[in-house]
C-alpha positions in Angstrom: -1.5 2.3 -20.4 1.9 1.0 -22.0 3.5 3.2 -19.8 2.3 1.3 -16.5 3.3 -1.9 -18.6 7.6 -2.8 -17.2 8.7 -7.1 -13.7 10.2 -10.2 -11.6 10.0 -13.7 -13.2 8.5 -16.2 -11.2 8.5 -19.8 -10.3 10.4 -22.3 -12.5 11.9 -19.2 -14.5 13.3 -17.7 -11.0 16.5 -20.1 -12.1 16.4 -18.3 -15.7 16.4 -14.7 -13.9 19.6 -15.6 -11.9 21.3 -16.9 -14.7 20.7 -13.8 -16.6 22.1 -11.3 -13.6 24.8 -13.6 -13.1 25.2 -12.4 -17.0 24.9 -8.9 -16.6 27.4 -8.5 -14.1 30.1 -10.1 -15.7 29.0 -7.4 -19.1 29.2 -4.7 -16.1 32.6 -5.2 -14.7 33.9 -5.7 -18.2 32.3 -2.3 -19.6 31.5 0.2 -16.8 34.4 2.8 -15.4 34.2 3.8 -11.5 33.0 7.3 -12.1 29.6 8.9 -13.4 28.3 5.0 -14.6 25.1 6.1 -14.5 25.4 9.9 -15.8 22.1 11.7 -15.6 19.7 9.1 -14.0 16.0 9.3 -13.0 14.2 7.5 -10.2 10.6 6.9 -10.8 8.4 5.4 -7.7 5.1 3.8 -7.9 2.0 2.7 -6.2 0.3 -0.1 -7.4 -2.6 -2.3 -6.1 -4.1 -5.1 -7.0 -2.6 -8.6 -8.9 1.1 -7.4 -8.0 2.1 -10.7 -9.6 0.5 -10.0 -12.9 2.3 -6.4 -12.7 5.7 -7.8 -12.0 4.8 -10.2 -15.3 4.4 -7.6 -17.2 7.2 -5.2 -16.3 10.1 -8.4 -16.3 9.0 -10.8 -19.2 7.2 -7.9 -21.7 8.3 -4.3 -21.0 12.3 -5.5 -20.6 12.2 -6.4 -24.0 11.2 -3.3 -24.6 13.4 -1.5 -22.7 16.5 -3.4 -23.7 15.3 -2.8 -27.6 16.0 1.1 -26.4 19.5 0.1 -24.4 20.4 -1.5 -27.6 19.7 1.7 -29.8 21.4 3.9 -27.2 18.1 5.9 -26.8 18.8 5.3 -22.9 21.7 3.6 -21.0 20.3 1.7 -18.3 17.1 0.4 -16.5 15.9 -1.3 -13.9 12.9 -2.2 -11.8 12.7 -3.0 -7.9 10.4 -3.8 -5.6 10.2 -1.8 -2.5 11.1 -4.9 0.3 9.4 -3.7 4.1 10.7 -6.3 6.9 7.2 -6.7 8.6 5.7 -7.9 5.4 3.3 -5.3 6.1 2.1 -3.2 3.3 2.2 0.5 3.7 -0.5 2.2 1.6 1.1 5.6 1.9 4.1 3.8 0.2 5.7 3.7 -3.1 6.0 -0.3 -3.7 7.6 -0.1 -6.8 10.8 1.7 -8.4 12.0 2.8 -11.8 15.7 3.6 -11.9 16.8 4.8 -15.6 19.9 6.5 -16.7 20.8 8.4 -19.6 24.0 10.2 -21.0 23.0 13.7 -20.3 20.2 16.0 -20.1 19.3 16.3 -23.4 18.7 12.4 -23.9 16.9 12.3 -20.8 14.3 15.5 -22.0 14.4 13.7 -25.6 11.3 12.2 -27.0 13.5 8.8 -27.5 13.2 9.0 -23.8 9.6 7.4 -24.0 10.7 4.1 -24.7 7.7 2.5 -23.6 6.0 4.3 -26.6 7.5 1.5 -28.8 6.2 -1.3 -27.3 3.4 -1.8 -30.3 6.7 -2.1 -32.4 8.5 -4.4 -30.2 6.0 -6.8 -29.1 4.1 -9.3 -30.7 0.1 -8.8 -31.3 -0.1 -12.1 -29.3 2.1 -10.3 -26.3 0.2 -7.2 -26.4 -2.6 -9.0 -25.8 -1.4 -10.7 -23.4 -0.4 -7.5 -21.7 -3.6 -6.3 -22.1 -5.3 -8.8 -20.0 -2.8 -9.2 -17.1 -3.3 -4.8 -17.1 -6.8 -5.3 -16.0 -6.0 -7.0 -12.7 -3.9 -4.0 -11.2 -4.3 -0.4 -11.2 -1.0 2.1 -11.0 -3.0 4.6 -8.5 0.5 7.1 -7.6 4.0 8.3 -9.1 6.7 10.6 -8.4 9.8 10.8 -10.7 13.0 12.3 -9.5 15.6 13.2 -11.6 19.2 13.4 -10.3 23.2 13.6 -11.9 25.8 10.8 -10.5 28.4 12.8 -8.9 30.4 9.6 -8.6 29.8 6.0 -8.5 31.3 2.5 -8.4 29.7 -0.9 -10.2 31.5 -4.3 -10.1 28.4 -5.6 -10.9 24.5 -5.7 -10.2 22.9 -7.2 -7.0 19.5 -8.8 -5.9 19.3 -5.6 -3.0 20.3 -2.0 -2.7 19.4 0.3 -0.1 19.0 4.2 -1.3 19.8 6.7 1.3 18.2 10.2 1.1 19.9 13.6 2.7 19.6 17.1 2.7 23.5 18.2 3.6 23.6 21.2 5.5 26.6 21.5 3.0 25.6 19.5 0.1 29.5 20.5 -2.2 31.1 19.5 1.1 29.4 16.3 1.3 29.8 15.1 -2.1 33.2 16.3 -2.2 34.2 14.1 0.5 32.8 11.1 -0.9 34.5 11.7 -4.1 37.9 12.2 -2.0 37.4 9.7 0.9 34.8 7.4 0.6 34.9 6.5 -3.1 38.3 5.0 -1.7 37.4 3.2 0.9 34.7 1.6 -0.9 36.7 0.9 -4.0 39.4 -1.4 -1.6 36.9 -3.0 0.3 33.6 -3.6 -2.0 34.7 -7.1 -2.5 35.3 -7.7 1.2 31.6 -6.9 1.9 29.7 -8.3 -1.5 28.9 -5.0 -2.1 28.7 -4.4 -6.0 27.7 -1.3 -6.4 27.8 2.3 -5.0 27.7 6.1 -5.7 26.1 9.3 -5.4 23.4 11.2 -6.8 22.9 14.9 -6.6 19.4 16.4 -7.3 18.2 18.3 -10.4 14.4 18.2 -10.1 12.2 18.9 -8.6 14.1 21.2 -6.5 12.4 22.6 -3.2 12.8 22.3 0.5 10.3 19.1 0.6 12.6 17.0 -1.1 16.4 15.6 -0.2 18.8 17.0 -2.6 21.4 14.0 -3.0 21.0 10.1 -3.0 23.9 7.5 -2.0 22.9 3.8 -2.5 24.7 0.4 -1.4 24.2 -2.4 -3.5 24.7 -6.1 -2.3 25.0 -9.7 -3.4 22.0 -11.2 -0.7 19.8 -9.3 1.9 22.3 -10.7 4.8 25.1 -8.5 3.5 23.3 -5.7 3.4 22.6 -6.3 6.9 25.8 -7.0 7.9 26.6 -3.2 6.2 24.0 -1.9 8.5 25.1 -3.3 11.3 28.8 -2.6 11.0 30.4 -6.2 10.3 32.9 -5.7 8.2 36.0 -3.1 7.1 36.4 -0.3 9.7 35.4 3.0 7.7 37.7 6.1 7.6 35.3 7.9 10.3 38.1 9.7 12.1 38.7 11.3 8.8 35.4 12.5 7.8 33.6 15.9 8.3 29.8 14.4 7.7 28.7 15.7 11.1 29.5 19.2 9.7 28.3 18.6 6.2 25.1 16.4 7.2 24.2 17.3 11.1 21.0 15.5 10.8 21.8 12.2 8.8 19.8 10.6 6.3 15.9 11.3 5.8 15.3 8.0 4.7 17.3 4.7 3.5 15.1 2.0 1.7 15.8 -1.0 0.8 14.1 -2.5 -2.3 15.3 -5.8 -4.4 16.2 -5.6 -7.5 13.8 -7.8 -10.3 15.4 -7.0 -13.6 17.5 -4.7 -15.8 18.6 -3.7 -19.2 21.9 -3.3 -20.0 23.9 -3.0 -23.1 24.8 -6.5 -24.4 
């Protein structure tokens, strides 16, 4: 289907992707504020099986064009296509292996028909491109997906990196968790992000679906490289203000899951 089309440049095209990511990073630095950058956003996790290279090609080379058109028209604010990273290089068939992140200016926009930008693919892609997409789609299957909607409570965007860690939690005191991130951790990251090669950080509160099954909040840490992310995980870099934190009280169980994705393609206002 048209919705199942959205991917990574490969081979000789890798350097082109890197140049475009650098340009987008510069644009973000100049255009995005350090508060609710991503407004209302969705995280769409998908499980794809078959020829994954073909799937990634469809997403990055063709559907990104459609998403970019929607960004330029103002129908959506931001779109990203990411690939899950497993450190053991073993595919766990129970896990979603790709993620689409999309932001809108508010709840009304995310519920609007204009949010279904992928349906506009026939008007953006040439006949030849549509035929190529149709041929590539035959080599993979979209087997499972789940979509989650969040409100950006606080975020800092200094650019776009290559690897991002999403941290999911269900705090005992959700308001306390969010409040401390705004009053304490925002200042820490604002001051120290450059030292850690971190380019993007934030906190989102879940608004749908809501149940005891799901985390109620997600935070994210985006870096220029996997090495930078791993150093952050082991505690290299500036000392965090842990002595001032009440997180053990607000979120005694810690993060339920911390998953790493590689950013493959973006659509952002140019």
